[in-house]
VMD Tcl script that draws the C-alpha trace (Angstrom):
set ca {
  {8.82 -15.01 -16.37}
  {8.15 -17.65 -18.57}
  {6.12 -17.44 -21.73}
  {2.80 -18.58 -20.93}
  {0.49 -19.82 -23.99}
  {-2.71 -17.93 -23.04}
  {-3.88 -14.79 -24.96}
  {-3.66 -12.27 -21.85}
  {-1.17 -9.23 -23.22}
  {1.76 -9.61 -20.68}
  {1.03 -6.37 -19.10}
  {-1.86 -7.75 -18.08}
  {-1.38 -10.76 -16.97}
  {-1.34 -11.11 -13.07}
  {1.63 -12.94 -12.91}
  {3.68 -10.05 -14.82}
  {1.77 -7.55 -12.70}
  {2.82 -9.11 -9.34}
  {6.27 -8.91 -10.53}
  {6.43 -5.10 -11.67}
  {4.74 -4.29 -7.95}
  {7.01 -5.83 -6.58}
  {9.88 -3.81 -8.16}
  {7.72 -0.46 -8.22}
  {8.39 2.19 -5.78}
  {6.97 2.70 -3.27}
  {5.22 -0.40 -3.28}
  {8.37 -2.96 -2.81}
  {8.90 -1.69 0.66}
  {6.16 -3.42 2.54}
  {8.31 -6.51 1.24}
  {11.73 -5.34 2.74}
  {12.41 -7.00 6.13}
  {10.94 -5.04 9.37}
  {13.55 -2.58 10.31}
  {14.60 -0.87 6.46}
  {10.93 -0.71 5.91}
  {10.08 0.90 9.29}
  {12.96 3.46 8.33}
  {11.11 3.99 5.31}
  {8.05 4.56 6.74}
  {9.28 6.84 9.28}
  {11.48 8.77 6.68}
  {7.95 9.40 5.07}
  {6.40 10.25 8.29}
  {9.04 12.87 9.05}
  {9.02 14.48 5.65}
  {5.55 15.23 5.85}
  {5.47 16.27 9.55}
  {8.21 18.73 8.34}
  {6.08 20.29 5.33}
  {3.20 19.87 7.61}
  {4.60 22.14 10.26}
  {4.36 25.78 8.83}
  {0.85 25.24 8.07}
  {0.24 24.19 11.82}
  {2.63 26.52 12.97}
  {0.13 29.59 11.41}
  {-2.57 28.07 13.30}
  {-1.24 27.17 16.60}
  {2.24 29.93 16.80}
  {3.49 30.20 20.38}
  {1.21 27.24 21.69}
  {4.22 24.48 21.71}
  {1.56 21.24 22.38}
  {-0.94 21.65 20.00}
  {1.73 22.90 17.57}
  {3.12 19.62 18.20}
  {0.62 17.26 18.25}
  {-1.17 19.32 15.38}
  {2.03 18.46 13.18}
  {2.19 15.16 14.37}
  {-1.52 14.30 13.41}
  {-1.41 16.31 10.00}
  {2.03 13.33 9.07}
  {-0.17 10.65 10.56}
  {-3.30 11.40 8.34}
  {-0.79 11.96 5.03}
  {0.80 8.89 6.22}
  {-2.46 6.87 6.50}
  {-3.01 8.11 2.35}
  {0.42 6.83 1.94}
  {-0.68 3.44 3.69}
  {-3.79 2.99 1.91}
  {-2.20 3.53 -1.74}
  {0.15 0.77 -0.49}
  {-2.26 -1.61 0.72}
  {-4.56 -0.92 -2.50}
  {-1.95 -1.68 -5.04}
  {-1.35 -4.54 -3.64}
  {-5.02 -5.75 -2.52}
  {-5.63 -5.33 -6.44}
  {-2.93 -7.82 -7.37}
  {-3.88 -10.23 -4.64}
  {-7.53 -10.21 -6.52}
  {-6.09 -10.63 -10.05}
  {-3.87 -13.47 -8.60}
  {-6.95 -15.24 -6.73}
  {-9.40 -15.23 -9.39}
  {-9.85 -18.08 -11.54}
  {-11.46 -16.22 -14.18}
  {-9.55 -12.97 -15.16}
  {-11.45 -10.64 -17.51}
  {-8.60 -9.11 -19.96}
  {-8.94 -6.16 -22.64}
  {-7.49 -7.50 -26.18}
  {-6.31 -4.56 -28.00}
  {-8.12 -1.72 -26.07}
  {-11.41 -1.17 -23.95}
  {-13.81 -1.93 -26.09}
  {-13.25 -5.77 -26.64}
  {-12.42 -7.20 -23.62}
  {-12.68 -10.88 -22.95}
  {-12.32 -13.44 -20.04}
  {-9.53 -15.68 -19.88}
  {-10.13 -18.92 -17.72}
  {-7.06 -19.93 -15.64}
  {-5.74 -23.70 -15.95}
  {-5.86 -25.48 -12.28}
  {-2.08 -25.39 -12.30}
  {-1.77 -21.81 -12.72}
  {-4.36 -20.88 -9.86}
  {-2.42 -23.15 -7.31}
  {0.91 -21.46 -8.53}
  {-0.87 -18.09 -8.24}
  {-2.26 -19.10 -4.42}
  {0.74 -19.82 -3.32}
  {2.16 -16.39 -4.18}
  {-1.23 -15.10 -2.72}
  {-0.07 -17.04 0.48}
  {3.42 -16.38 1.19}
  {4.30 -13.62 -0.44}
  {1.17 -10.79 -1.04}
  {-1.01 -11.74 2.21}
  {1.94 -11.00 4.52}
  {2.44 -7.64 3.16}
  {-1.08 -6.76 2.92}
  {-1.16 -7.78 7.10}
  {2.01 -5.36 7.54}
  {0.51 -2.44 6.11}
  {-2.64 -3.25 7.75}
  {-0.92 -2.92 10.99}
  {1.01 -0.22 9.76}
  {-2.20 1.51 9.28}
  {-3.69 0.48 12.59}
  {-0.79 1.91 14.58}
  {-1.16 5.14 13.10}
  {-4.37 5.40 13.65}
  {-3.49 4.23 17.03}
  {-1.24 6.97 17.52}
  {-3.52 9.53 16.13}
  {-6.42 8.44 18.61}
  {-4.05 8.64 21.51}
  {-2.78 11.97 20.41}
  {-6.23 13.21 19.82}
  {-7.35 12.11 23.26}
  {-4.39 14.21 24.92}
  {-5.44 17.35 22.94}
  {-7.26 18.71 25.66}
  {-4.24 18.14 27.81}
  {-1.56 20.41 26.18}
}
mol new
graphics top color blue
foreach p $ca { graphics top sphere $p radius 0.5 }
foreach p [lrange $ca 0 end-1] q [lrange $ca 1 end] { graphics top cylinder $p $q radius 0.2 }
display resetview
């Protein structure tokens, strides 16, 4: 990133925060192609299902239908928290990039200031939001709704087991 002329410390500059988040684990996952993204999300789901299975087995020992659906629902609930974490991180950066006036701290929590972006910065940041961040947020939202839909389907079938 090029050196900028505004007074915001580097770690609080929205563009710098975007670059850091884009490279951070696991926030970089939604920016991947669909298949690598799904592999990671399904991998997390599988690990969560394995971790929660002993707890569910304690409740439904011998009842295989409820054990499987309980494990699925538990893993889905935890995966929803992971997806929410991803969404909130990207939504925060999106908000910082689209703001025309950015609050920042000069040297500590007690001396905040506000910086007004130039028109060029606003245009650049909004392009990044439109072409980079909004698709990521859509993908995470779709994933969340998919997990929620699967959970609803399993919950509806619960009495059938």
